[in-house]
A tleap script that builds the chain and sets N, CA, C and O, in Angstrom:
source leaprc.protein.ff14SB
mol = sequence {
  NMET LYS TYR ILE VAL THR ILE ASN ASN LYS
  LYS TYR GLU VAL GLU VAL GLU ARG GLY LYS
  ALA ASN ILE ILE SER THR THR ASP LEU PRO
  VAL GLN THR VAL GLN GLN ALA ALA ALA VAL
  PRO ALA GLN PRO VAL SER SER PRO THR PRO
  SER PRO SER ALA VAL GLN GLN ASN VAL SER
  GLY GLN PRO ILE LYS ALA PRO MET PRO GLY
  THR ILE LEU ASP ILE LYS VAL THR GLN GLY
  ALA ALA VAL LYS ARG GLY ASP VAL LEU PHE
  ILE LEU GLU ALA MET LYS MET GLU ASN GLU
  ILE THR ALA PRO ILE ASP GLY VAL ILE ALA
  GLN ILE SER ILE SER LYS GLY SER SER VAL
  ASN THR GLY ASP LEU LEU ALA VAL LEU CGLN
}
set mol.1.N position { 91.546 131.268 122.300 }
set mol.1.CA position { 90.579 130.437 122.910 }
set mol.1.C position { 89.793 131.217 124.550 }
set mol.1.O position { 90.350 132.022 125.296 }
set mol.2.N position { 88.583 130.711 124.679 }
set mol.2.CA position { 87.502 131.380 125.634 }
set mol.2.C position { 87.675 129.818 126.776 }
set mol.2.O position { 88.200 128.761 126.428 }
set mol.3.N position { 86.968 130.166 128.361 }
set mol.3.CA position { 86.775 129.019 128.544 }
set mol.3.C position { 86.763 129.465 129.641 }
set mol.3.O position { 87.412 130.360 130.182 }
set mol.4.N position { 85.293 128.211 130.266 }
set mol.4.CA position { 84.536 128.904 131.602 }
set mol.4.C position { 85.012 128.334 132.175 }
set mol.4.O position { 85.610 127.410 131.624 }
set mol.5.N position { 85.100 128.446 133.615 }
set mol.5.CA position { 85.566 126.885 134.437 }
set mol.5.C position { 84.533 127.479 136.058 }
set mol.5.O position { 84.087 128.609 136.253 }
set mol.6.N position { 84.480 126.880 136.507 }
set mol.6.CA position { 83.348 126.373 137.833 }
set mol.6.C position { 84.663 126.032 138.594 }
set mol.6.O position { 85.444 125.139 138.265 }
set mol.7.N position { 84.880 127.388 140.311 }
set mol.7.CA position { 86.152 126.263 141.398 }
set mol.7.C position { 85.121 127.070 141.978 }
set mol.7.O position { 84.548 128.073 141.550 }
set mol.8.N position { 84.961 126.169 143.459 }
set mol.8.CA position { 84.317 126.878 144.710 }
set mol.8.C position { 83.244 127.608 144.313 }
set mol.8.O position { 83.118 128.788 144.642 }
set mol.9.N position { 82.517 127.072 143.689 }
set mol.9.CA position { 81.351 128.004 142.933 }
set mol.9.C position { 81.238 129.156 142.868 }
set mol.9.O position { 80.449 129.851 143.510 }
set mol.10.N position { 82.112 129.535 141.987 }
set mol.10.CA position { 82.605 130.789 140.990 }
set mol.10.C position { 83.175 129.686 140.120 }
set mol.10.O position { 83.849 128.657 140.088 }
set mol.11.N position { 82.027 131.121 139.007 }
set mol.11.CA position { 82.323 130.856 137.420 }
set mol.11.C position { 83.378 131.569 137.096 }
set mol.11.O position { 83.529 132.621 137.717 }
set mol.12.N position { 84.384 131.201 136.052 }
set mol.12.CA position { 85.560 132.234 136.140 }
set mol.12.C position { 85.400 131.974 134.253 }
set mol.12.O position { 85.141 130.851 133.819 }
set mol.13.N position { 85.580 133.063 133.406 }
set mol.13.CA position { 85.627 133.385 131.844 }
set mol.13.C position { 87.019 133.505 131.773 }
set mol.13.O position { 87.301 134.270 132.696 }
set mol.14.N position { 87.972 133.204 131.240 }
set mol.14.CA position { 89.845 132.809 130.983 }
set mol.14.C position { 89.358 132.962 129.328 }
set mol.14.O position { 88.301 132.741 128.737 }
set mol.15.N position { 90.681 133.449 128.925 }
set mol.15.CA position { 90.793 133.690 127.551 }
set mol.15.C position { 92.204 133.344 127.453 }
set mol.15.O position { 93.092 134.129 127.785 }
set mol.16.N position { 92.461 131.927 126.902 }
set mol.16.CA position { 93.971 130.941 127.040 }
set mol.16.C position { 94.189 131.599 125.485 }
set mol.16.O position { 93.325 131.551 124.610 }
set mol.17.N position { 95.338 132.133 125.353 }
set mol.17.CA position { 96.083 132.761 124.113 }
set mol.17.C position { 97.772 131.875 124.347 }
set mol.17.O position { 98.348 132.030 125.424 }
set mol.18.N position { 98.212 131.269 123.592 }
set mol.18.CA position { 99.674 131.305 123.444 }
set mol.18.C position { 100.339 131.106 124.987 }
set mol.18.O position { 101.452 131.468 125.369 }
set mol.19.N position { 99.311 130.428 125.722 }
set mol.19.CA position { 99.099 129.042 126.665 }
set mol.19.C position { 99.780 130.405 127.668 }
set mol.19.O position { 100.768 130.111 128.340 }
set mol.20.N position { 99.442 131.334 127.724 }
set mol.20.CA position { 98.805 132.482 128.784 }
set mol.20.C position { 97.069 132.651 129.291 }
set mol.20.O position { 96.313 132.788 128.329 }
set mol.21.N position { 96.581 132.653 130.290 }
set mol.21.CA position { 95.479 132.440 130.719 }
set mol.21.C position { 95.335 134.409 130.980 }
set mol.21.O position { 96.084 135.347 130.706 }
set mol.22.N position { 94.082 134.306 131.580 }
set mol.22.CA position { 93.655 135.491 131.822 }
set mol.22.C position { 92.227 136.000 132.064 }
set mol.22.O position { 91.300 136.136 131.265 }
set mol.23.N position { 92.293 136.224 133.270 }
set mol.23.CA position { 89.892 136.175 133.994 }
set mol.23.C position { 89.596 137.104 133.586 }
set mol.23.O position { 90.184 138.120 133.957 }
set mol.24.N position { 88.533 137.175 132.621 }
set mol.24.CA position { 88.393 138.299 131.662 }
set mol.24.C position { 86.887 138.735 132.919 }
set mol.24.O position { 86.684 139.891 133.292 }
set mol.25.N position { 86.159 137.719 133.298 }
set mol.25.CA position { 85.319 137.674 134.952 }
set mol.25.C position { 85.307 136.847 134.964 }
set mol.25.O position { 85.721 135.912 134.280 }
set mol.26.N position { 84.349 137.138 136.533 }
set mol.26.CA position { 84.508 136.379 137.852 }
set mol.26.C position { 82.765 136.090 137.761 }
set mol.26.O position { 82.192 136.837 136.968 }
set mol.27.N position { 82.007 135.225 138.392 }
set mol.27.CA position { 80.746 134.890 138.845 }
set mol.27.C position { 79.934 134.334 139.864 }
set mol.27.O position { 79.509 133.197 139.660 }
set mol.28.N position { 79.642 134.889 140.890 }
set mol.28.CA position { 78.924 133.815 142.062 }
set mol.28.C position { 77.736 132.837 141.341 }
set mol.28.O position { 77.191 133.127 140.276 }
set mol.29.N position { 77.546 132.039 141.866 }
set mol.29.CA position { 76.981 130.824 141.463 }
set mol.29.C position { 75.872 130.569 141.878 }
set mol.29.O position { 76.046 129.468 142.399 }
set mol.30.N position { 74.720 130.856 142.027 }
set mol.30.CA position { 73.404 130.274 143.331 }
set mol.30.C position { 73.904 129.093 143.764 }
set mol.30.O position { 74.425 128.243 143.041 }
set mol.31.N position { 73.623 128.979 145.934 }
set mol.31.CA position { 73.745 127.038 145.848 }
set mol.31.C position { 73.177 127.107 146.339 }
set mol.31.O position { 72.921 127.901 147.245 }
set mol.32.N position { 72.485 125.857 145.736 }
set mol.32.CA position { 70.835 125.732 146.784 }
set mol.32.C position { 71.537 124.591 147.589 }
set mol.32.O position { 72.308 123.766 147.098 }
set mol.33.N position { 71.110 124.677 149.057 }
set mol.33.CA position { 71.831 123.950 150.086 }
set mol.33.C position { 70.655 122.705 150.396 }
set mol.33.O position { 69.472 122.955 150.166 }
set mol.34.N position { 70.974 121.658 150.809 }
set mol.34.CA position { 69.658 121.081 151.683 }
set mol.34.C position { 69.081 121.662 152.564 }
set mol.34.O position { 67.854 121.742 152.499 }
set mol.35.N position { 69.719 122.186 153.547 }
set mol.35.CA position { 68.857 123.277 153.912 }
set mol.35.C position { 67.908 123.793 153.845 }
set mol.35.O position { 66.896 123.722 154.543 }
set mol.36.N position { 68.401 124.945 152.122 }
set mol.36.CA position { 67.835 125.544 151.487 }
set mol.36.C position { 66.021 125.166 151.746 }
set mol.36.O position { 64.986 125.674 152.179 }
set mol.37.N position { 66.719 123.542 150.948 }
set mol.37.CA position { 65.315 122.769 150.733 }
set mol.37.C position { 64.198 122.767 151.308 }
set mol.37.O position { 63.056 122.744 150.849 }
set mol.38.N position { 64.557 122.791 152.264 }
set mol.38.CA position { 64.099 122.730 153.605 }
set mol.38.C position { 63.367 123.158 154.341 }
set mol.38.O position { 62.540 122.671 155.111 }
set mol.39.N position { 63.963 124.987 153.879 }
set mol.39.CA position { 62.441 126.158 154.390 }
set mol.39.C position { 63.459 126.506 155.311 }
set mol.39.O position { 63.255 127.679 155.622 }
set mol.40.N position { 65.049 125.802 156.255 }
set mol.40.CA position { 65.114 126.144 157.055 }
set mol.40.C position { 66.409 127.241 156.827 }
set mol.40.O position { 67.196 126.689 156.058 }
set mol.41.N position { 66.872 128.476 157.181 }
set mol.41.CA position { 67.640 129.545 156.442 }
set mol.41.C position { 68.525 128.803 156.954 }
set mol.41.O position { 68.443 127.910 157.797 }
set mol.42.N position { 69.924 129.499 156.029 }
set mol.42.CA position { 71.026 128.757 155.817 }
set mol.42.C position { 71.940 129.951 156.543 }
set mol.42.O position { 71.891 131.161 156.322 }
set mol.43.N position { 72.942 129.092 157.651 }
set mol.43.CA position { 73.658 130.311 158.119 }
set mol.43.C position { 75.014 130.870 156.866 }
set mol.43.O position { 75.328 130.405 155.771 }
set mol.44.N position { 75.453 131.831 157.518 }
set mol.44.CA position { 75.892 132.346 156.643 }
set mol.44.C position { 77.604 131.900 156.604 }
set mol.44.O position { 78.123 131.289 157.538 }
set mol.45.N position { 78.184 132.222 155.648 }
set mol.45.CA position { 79.182 131.836 155.345 }
set mol.45.C position { 80.452 132.645 155.870 }
set mol.45.O position { 80.825 133.495 155.061 }
set mol.46.N position { 81.037 132.588 156.792 }
set mol.46.CA position { 82.242 134.244 156.976 }
set mol.46.C position { 83.337 133.718 156.386 }
set mol.46.O position { 82.757 133.807 155.304 }
set mol.47.N position { 84.745 133.090 155.986 }
set mol.47.CA position { 85.408 132.925 155.378 }
set mol.47.C position { 85.760 133.190 153.537 }
set mol.47.O position { 85.334 132.475 152.629 }
set mol.48.N position { 86.251 133.873 153.455 }
set mol.48.CA position { 85.858 133.416 152.146 }
set mol.48.C position { 86.461 132.750 151.315 }
set mol.48.O position { 87.453 132.140 151.715 }
set mol.49.N position { 86.116 132.654 150.052 }
set mol.49.CA position { 86.447 131.368 149.600 }
set mol.49.C position { 88.057 131.400 148.659 }
set mol.49.O position { 88.419 132.416 148.066 }
set mol.50.N position { 88.749 130.308 148.671 }
set mol.50.CA position { 89.891 131.842 148.352 }
set mol.50.C position { 90.247 131.127 146.219 }
set mol.50.O position { 89.863 130.167 145.551 }
set mol.51.N position { 91.098 132.268 146.006 }
set mol.51.CA position { 91.107 132.053 145.007 }
set mol.51.C position { 92.273 130.357 144.397 }
set mol.51.O position { 93.109 129.739 145.055 }
set mol.52.N position { 91.812 130.134 143.006 }
set mol.52.CA position { 93.009 129.166 142.737 }
set mol.52.C position { 93.721 129.358 142.943 }
set mol.52.O position { 94.338 128.510 143.586 }
set mol.53.N position { 94.164 130.203 142.738 }
set mol.53.CA position { 95.755 130.114 142.747 }
set mol.53.C position { 96.060 130.236 143.942 }
set mol.53.O position { 96.944 129.490 144.362 }
set mol.54.N position { 95.699 130.797 144.476 }
set mol.54.CA position { 95.859 129.984 146.547 }
set mol.54.C position { 95.629 128.970 146.949 }
set mol.54.O position { 96.136 128.427 147.930 }
set mol.55.N position { 94.547 128.433 145.998 }
set mol.55.CA position { 94.899 126.494 146.511 }
set mol.55.C position { 95.615 125.816 146.523 }
set mol.55.O position { 95.911 124.926 147.319 }
set mol.56.N position { 96.202 126.301 145.184 }
set mol.56.CA position { 97.536 125.675 143.970 }
set mol.56.C position { 99.029 126.015 145.240 }
set mol.56.O position { 99.844 125.727 146.117 }
set mol.57.N position { 98.781 126.331 144.884 }
set mol.57.CA position { 100.528 127.070 145.901 }
set mol.57.C position { 100.105 126.928 147.420 }
set mol.57.O position { 100.932 127.397 148.202 }
set mol.58.N position { 98.819 126.292 148.060 }
set mol.58.CA position { 98.933 125.842 149.591 }
set mol.58.C position { 99.508 124.413 149.648 }
set mol.58.O position { 99.918 123.776 150.618 }
set mol.59.N position { 99.432 124.110 148.446 }
set mol.59.CA position { 99.354 122.090 148.147 }
set mol.59.C position { 100.870 121.710 148.174 }
set mol.59.O position { 101.340 121.833 147.043 }
set mol.60.N position { 101.945 121.219 149.247 }
set mol.60.CA position { 102.825 120.045 148.844 }
set mol.60.C position { 102.727 119.118 148.374 }
set mol.60.O position { 101.609 118.603 148.393 }
set mol.61.N position { 103.688 118.509 147.795 }
set mol.61.CA position { 103.920 117.330 147.730 }
set mol.61.C position { 104.481 117.185 146.038 }
set mol.61.O position { 104.799 117.877 145.070 }
set mol.62.N position { 104.297 115.359 146.609 }
set mol.62.CA position { 104.675 115.042 144.971 }
set mol.62.C position { 103.909 115.329 144.231 }
set mol.62.O position { 102.761 115.096 144.610 }
set mol.63.N position { 104.124 116.298 142.086 }
set mol.63.CA position { 103.927 117.215 141.501 }
set mol.63.C position { 103.582 116.115 140.269 }
set mol.63.O position { 104.426 115.607 139.531 }
set mol.64.N position { 102.262 115.897 140.237 }
set mol.64.CA position { 103.204 114.421 138.364 }
set mol.64.C position { 102.364 115.893 137.480 }
set mol.64.O position { 101.370 116.557 137.775 }
set mol.65.N position { 103.287 115.946 136.372 }
set mol.65.CA position { 103.271 116.442 135.631 }
set mol.65.C position { 102.935 116.081 134.285 }
set mol.65.O position { 103.451 115.018 133.938 }
set mol.66.N position { 102.045 116.791 133.207 }
set mol.66.CA position { 101.583 115.870 131.976 }
set mol.66.C position { 103.458 116.339 131.013 }
set mol.66.O position { 104.284 117.247 130.921 }
set mol.67.N position { 103.121 114.690 130.449 }
set mol.67.CA position { 104.868 114.657 129.640 }
set mol.67.C position { 105.126 114.780 128.094 }
set mol.67.O position { 106.076 114.643 127.322 }
set mol.68.N position { 103.849 115.095 128.039 }
set mol.68.CA position { 103.994 114.918 126.465 }
set mol.68.C position { 102.728 116.591 126.335 }
set mol.68.O position { 102.313 116.774 127.479 }
set mol.69.N position { 102.248 117.448 125.569 }
set mol.69.CA position { 101.372 117.722 124.919 }
set mol.69.C position { 99.679 116.875 124.325 }
set mol.69.O position { 99.710 115.799 123.728 }
set mol.70.N position { 98.610 117.465 124.575 }
set mol.70.CA position { 97.723 116.381 124.564 }
set mol.70.C position { 96.330 116.896 124.981 }
set mol.70.O position { 96.204 117.990 125.531 }
set mol.71.N position { 95.306 116.102 124.714 }
set mol.71.CA position { 93.672 116.717 125.968 }
set mol.71.C position { 93.600 115.214 127.141 }
set mol.71.O position { 94.230 114.159 127.068 }
set mol.72.N position { 92.736 115.599 128.001 }
set mol.72.CA position { 92.704 114.990 129.236 }
set mol.72.C position { 91.577 114.732 128.663 }
set mol.72.O position { 90.747 115.465 128.125 }
set mol.73.N position { 91.654 113.092 128.911 }
set mol.73.CA position { 90.445 112.064 128.028 }
set mol.73.C position { 89.793 111.621 129.171 }
set mol.73.O position { 88.584 111.569 128.946 }
set mol.74.N position { 90.146 111.192 130.588 }
set mol.74.CA position { 89.432 110.925 131.682 }
set mol.74.C position { 90.360 111.541 132.701 }
set mol.74.O position { 91.396 112.133 132.401 }
set mol.75.N position { 89.891 111.350 133.979 }
set mol.75.CA position { 90.482 111.153 135.663 }
set mol.75.C position { 89.701 110.261 136.424 }
set mol.75.O position { 88.655 110.408 137.057 }
set mol.76.N position { 90.681 109.002 136.156 }
set mol.76.CA position { 90.546 108.423 136.815 }
set mol.76.C position { 90.399 108.259 138.238 }
set mol.76.O position { 89.826 107.280 138.718 }
set mol.77.N position { 91.149 109.653 139.272 }
set mol.77.CA position { 91.397 109.564 140.848 }
set mol.77.C position { 90.002 111.196 141.181 }
set mol.77.O position { 89.562 112.111 140.485 }
set mol.78.N position { 89.815 110.731 142.598 }
set mol.78.CA position { 89.436 112.582 142.805 }
set mol.78.C position { 89.940 112.512 144.103 }
set mol.78.O position { 90.423 111.483 144.577 }
set mol.79.N position { 89.844 113.564 144.687 }
set mol.79.CA position { 91.284 115.076 145.077 }
set mol.79.C position { 90.673 113.491 146.428 }
set mol.79.O position { 89.541 113.087 146.694 }
set mol.80.N position { 92.012 113.052 146.923 }
set mol.80.CA position { 91.366 112.645 148.546 }
set mol.80.C position { 91.539 111.030 148.352 }
set mol.80.O position { 91.663 110.367 149.381 }
set mol.81.N position { 91.553 110.403 147.167 }
set mol.81.CA position { 91.678 109.325 146.513 }
set mol.81.C position { 93.216 108.521 146.973 }
set mol.81.O position { 94.298 108.753 146.434 }
set mol.82.N position { 92.958 107.450 148.199 }
set mol.82.CA position { 94.605 107.046 148.049 }
set mol.82.C position { 94.614 105.941 146.867 }
set mol.82.O position { 93.705 105.400 146.237 }
set mol.83.N position { 96.278 105.815 146.827 }
set mol.83.CA position { 96.461 105.607 144.798 }
set mol.83.C position { 97.949 105.158 145.377 }
set mol.83.O position { 98.767 105.869 145.962 }
set mol.84.N position { 98.076 103.229 144.902 }
set mol.84.CA position { 99.281 102.898 145.146 }
set mol.84.C position { 99.888 103.037 143.232 }
set mol.84.O position { 99.277 103.184 142.173 }
set mol.85.N position { 101.707 102.861 143.682 }
set mol.85.CA position { 102.498 103.641 142.584 }
set mol.85.C position { 102.168 101.915 141.770 }
set mol.85.O position { 102.019 100.740 142.107 }
set mol.86.N position { 102.195 102.873 140.383 }
set mol.86.CA position { 101.193 102.499 138.967 }
set mol.86.C position { 99.916 102.551 138.819 }
set mol.86.O position { 99.529 102.492 137.652 }
set mol.87.N position { 99.068 102.650 139.696 }
set mol.87.CA position { 97.095 102.921 139.228 }
set mol.87.C position { 97.308 104.240 138.219 }
set mol.87.O position { 97.785 105.369 138.334 }
set mol.88.N position { 96.780 103.575 137.338 }
set mol.88.CA position { 95.893 105.148 136.203 }
set mol.88.C position { 95.482 106.095 136.922 }
set mol.88.O position { 94.775 105.994 137.925 }
set mol.89.N position { 96.094 107.474 136.231 }
set mol.89.CA position { 95.519 108.852 136.971 }
set mol.89.C position { 94.654 109.056 136.801 }
set mol.89.O position { 93.615 109.051 137.462 }
set mol.90.N position { 95.214 109.549 134.756 }
set mol.90.CA position { 94.580 110.367 133.968 }
set mol.90.C position { 94.764 109.421 132.427 }
set mol.90.O position { 95.488 108.430 132.322 }
set mol.91.N position { 94.102 109.887 131.557 }
set mol.91.CA position { 94.657 109.055 130.178 }
set mol.91.C position { 94.518 110.631 129.308 }
set mol.91.O position { 93.737 111.569 129.471 }
set mol.92.N position { 95.463 110.449 128.502 }
set mol.92.CA position { 95.720 111.361 127.889 }
set mol.92.C position { 96.234 111.550 126.284 }
set mol.92.O position { 97.309 111.089 125.903 }
set mol.93.N position { 95.654 112.017 125.731 }
set mol.93.CA position { 95.070 111.919 123.766 }
set mol.93.C position { 96.117 112.539 123.978 }
set mol.93.O position { 96.347 113.185 125.000 }
set mol.94.N position { 97.132 112.357 122.682 }
set mol.94.CA position { 98.725 112.890 122.313 }
set mol.94.C position { 98.551 112.601 121.450 }
set mol.94.O position { 98.581 111.382 121.616 }
set mol.95.N position { 98.335 112.766 120.366 }
set mol.95.CA position { 98.417 112.086 118.582 }
set mol.95.C position { 98.330 111.418 118.070 }
set mol.95.O position { 99.117 110.860 117.307 }
set mol.96.N position { 96.416 111.093 118.551 }
set mol.96.CA position { 94.997 110.239 118.122 }
set mol.96.C position { 96.126 109.055 119.438 }
set mol.96.O position { 95.419 108.078 119.685 }
set mol.97.N position { 96.752 109.000 119.792 }
set mol.97.CA position { 96.567 107.880 120.884 }
set mol.97.C position { 96.407 108.159 122.649 }
set mol.97.O position { 96.706 109.226 123.185 }
set mol.98.N position { 96.039 107.325 123.146 }
set mol.98.CA position { 95.595 107.191 124.689 }
set mol.98.C position { 96.370 106.664 125.454 }
set mol.98.O position { 96.428 105.458 125.692 }
set mol.99.N position { 97.224 107.752 126.039 }
set mol.99.CA position { 98.034 106.909 126.781 }
set mol.99.C position { 97.679 107.595 128.557 }
set mol.99.O position { 97.285 108.689 128.964 }
set mol.100.N position { 97.942 106.710 129.019 }
set mol.100.CA position { 97.867 106.104 131.014 }
set mol.100.C position { 98.975 107.231 131.532 }
set mol.100.O position { 100.191 107.055 131.617 }
set mol.101.N position { 98.456 108.070 131.758 }
set mol.101.CA position { 99.021 108.765 133.363 }
set mol.101.C position { 99.587 107.576 134.941 }
set mol.101.O position { 98.789 107.295 135.835 }
set mol.102.N position { 100.377 107.303 134.934 }
set mol.102.CA position { 100.472 106.733 136.432 }
set mol.102.C position { 100.723 107.538 137.868 }
set mol.102.O position { 100.739 108.768 137.896 }
set mol.103.N position { 100.892 106.824 138.909 }
set mol.103.CA position { 101.447 107.286 140.090 }
set mol.103.C position { 102.839 106.749 140.635 }
set mol.103.O position { 103.214 105.768 141.277 }
set mol.104.N position { 103.513 108.047 139.978 }
set mol.104.CA position { 104.208 107.403 140.979 }
set mol.104.C position { 105.583 106.590 141.995 }
set mol.104.O position { 106.658 106.005 142.123 }
set mol.105.N position { 104.121 107.331 142.584 }
set mol.105.CA position { 104.468 106.696 144.453 }
set mol.105.C position { 103.061 106.735 144.829 }
set mol.105.O position { 102.202 107.490 144.376 }
set mol.106.N position { 102.879 105.466 146.067 }
set mol.106.CA position { 102.009 105.152 146.512 }
set mol.106.C position { 101.498 106.996 147.198 }
set mol.106.O position { 102.337 107.884 147.352 }
set mol.107.N position { 100.209 107.147 147.455 }
set mol.107.CA position { 100.233 108.308 148.298 }
set mol.107.C position { 98.687 108.578 148.494 }
set mol.107.O position { 98.142 107.613 149.030 }
set mol.108.N position { 97.633 109.864 148.142 }
set mol.108.CA position { 96.992 110.372 148.866 }
set mol.108.C position { 96.968 111.819 147.380 }
set mol.108.O position { 97.900 112.606 147.217 }
set mol.109.N position { 95.970 111.804 146.714 }
set mol.109.CA position { 96.121 112.883 146.118 }
set mol.109.C position { 95.449 114.156 146.646 }
set mol.109.O position { 94.505 114.309 147.421 }
set mol.110.N position { 95.831 114.579 146.322 }
set mol.110.CA position { 95.969 116.589 147.173 }
set mol.110.C position { 95.243 117.164 146.234 }
set mol.110.O position { 94.091 117.515 146.487 }
set mol.111.N position { 95.866 117.373 144.863 }
set mol.111.CA position { 94.867 118.515 144.368 }
set mol.111.C position { 95.386 118.053 143.291 }
set mol.111.O position { 96.442 117.502 142.981 }
set mol.112.N position { 94.063 118.513 142.570 }
set mol.112.CA position { 93.629 117.864 141.338 }
set mol.112.C position { 93.641 119.143 140.390 }
set mol.112.O position { 92.959 120.124 140.687 }
set mol.113.N position { 94.633 119.107 138.948 }
set mol.113.CA position { 94.972 120.692 139.087 }
set mol.113.C position { 94.198 121.084 137.808 }
set mol.113.O position { 94.233 122.294 137.581 }
set mol.114.N position { 93.205 120.011 136.535 }
set mol.114.CA position { 92.806 119.519 135.516 }
set mol.114.C position { 91.787 119.862 135.274 }
set mol.114.O position { 91.823 121.091 135.338 }
set mol.115.N position { 90.492 119.430 134.926 }
set mol.115.CA position { 89.119 118.871 133.980 }
set mol.115.C position { 89.875 117.923 132.555 }
set mol.115.O position { 90.918 117.887 131.900 }
set mol.116.N position { 88.191 117.075 132.676 }
set mol.116.CA position { 88.501 116.382 131.297 }
set mol.116.C position { 88.184 117.251 130.822 }
set mol.116.O position { 87.561 118.100 131.459 }
set mol.117.N position { 88.518 117.432 129.314 }
set mol.117.CA position { 88.558 118.072 128.241 }
set mol.117.C position { 89.757 118.889 128.049 }
set mol.117.O position { 90.368 118.876 126.980 }
set mol.118.N position { 90.169 119.718 129.222 }
set mol.118.CA position { 92.013 120.525 129.208 }
set mol.118.C position { 92.766 119.654 128.457 }
set mol.118.O position { 93.136 118.481 128.390 }
set mol.119.N position { 92.856 121.033 127.767 }
set mol.119.CA position { 93.840 120.805 127.425 }
set mol.119.C position { 95.915 121.102 127.559 }
set mol.119.O position { 96.512 122.178 127.596 }
set mol.120.N position { 96.520 119.597 127.600 }
set mol.120.CA position { 97.662 120.949 128.428 }
set mol.120.C position { 98.894 121.149 127.740 }
set mol.120.O position { 98.720 121.375 126.543 }
set mol.121.N position { 100.280 121.138 128.173 }
set mol.121.CA position { 101.512 121.294 127.261 }
set mol.121.C position { 102.051 120.973 128.549 }
set mol.121.O position { 101.719 121.118 129.725 }
set mol.122.N position { 103.288 120.340 127.708 }
set mol.122.CA position { 104.653 119.343 128.381 }
set mol.122.C position { 105.116 120.296 129.661 }
set mol.122.O position { 105.656 121.399 129.742 }
set mol.123.N position { 104.639 119.325 130.614 }
set mol.123.CA position { 105.608 119.943 132.186 }
set mol.123.C position { 104.484 120.369 133.110 }
set mol.123.O position { 104.695 121.092 134.084 }
set mol.124.N position { 103.381 119.944 132.811 }
set mol.124.CA position { 102.093 120.837 133.424 }
set mol.124.C position { 101.321 120.538 134.215 }
set mol.124.O position { 100.664 119.497 134.169 }
set mol.125.N position { 101.261 121.267 134.967 }
set mol.125.CA position { 100.775 120.449 136.452 }
set mol.125.C position { 99.493 119.197 136.105 }
set mol.125.O position { 99.014 119.345 134.980 }
set mol.126.N position { 99.029 118.273 136.736 }
set mol.126.CA position { 98.278 117.876 136.232 }
set mol.126.C position { 97.609 117.588 137.700 }
set mol.126.O position { 96.517 118.143 137.821 }
set mol.127.N position { 98.053 116.811 138.878 }
set mol.127.CA position { 97.667 116.394 140.371 }
set mol.127.C position { 98.998 116.553 141.524 }
set mol.127.O position { 100.094 116.136 141.150 }
set mol.128.N position { 98.917 116.948 142.427 }
set mol.128.CA position { 99.640 116.836 143.636 }
set mol.128.C position { 99.276 115.174 144.210 }
set mol.128.O position { 98.224 114.615 144.521 }
set mol.129.N position { 100.496 114.803 144.173 }
set mol.129.CA position { 100.653 113.750 144.995 }
set mol.129.C position { 101.446 113.810 146.370 }
set mol.129.O position { 102.636 114.116 146.435 }
set mol.130.N position { 100.371 113.368 147.851 }
set mol.130.CA position { 101.304 113.567 148.807 }
set mol.130.C position { 101.352 111.661 150.374 }
set mol.130.O position { 102.141 111.659 151.319 }
savepdb mol mol.pdb
quit
C-alpha cells in the first residue's frame, strides 16, 4: 500500500508492505510565509530539516503504544499539550469498536508519531509523554 505523508514541509511517498515501510520519494513543498505574502524578502533557513527518524530518536519519555491493531479515528491532543492521567489522547477503532487510549500519567505530549486515519499494529508507538 502506498501513502503520502507530509512532515516538516517535505512530502514523503511511502510504500508499506507486511509491516515494513520504504520511502519511495521525497519532495520539498513550497511554503508561503506571512513575510512572503507581504512582499518582504524571506530570510534563508540555515539549519537542515531533521529526518523523521531523527526526530523520533531525540525524544525521551513515557512511550504510549497501541494496545491492539486498528485504525486511528481521532487524535484528541496536540504536541506540547499538558495532559492529566486518564485524559483521552486517541480514539482507536478495532473490530468495529471505538477504544479510547488514555494518558497513563500526568505530563506533556512530547511527540505524536501517528496521524488520523493511520493503521497501527499492537505495540506501535502512538506518542511520547514527558
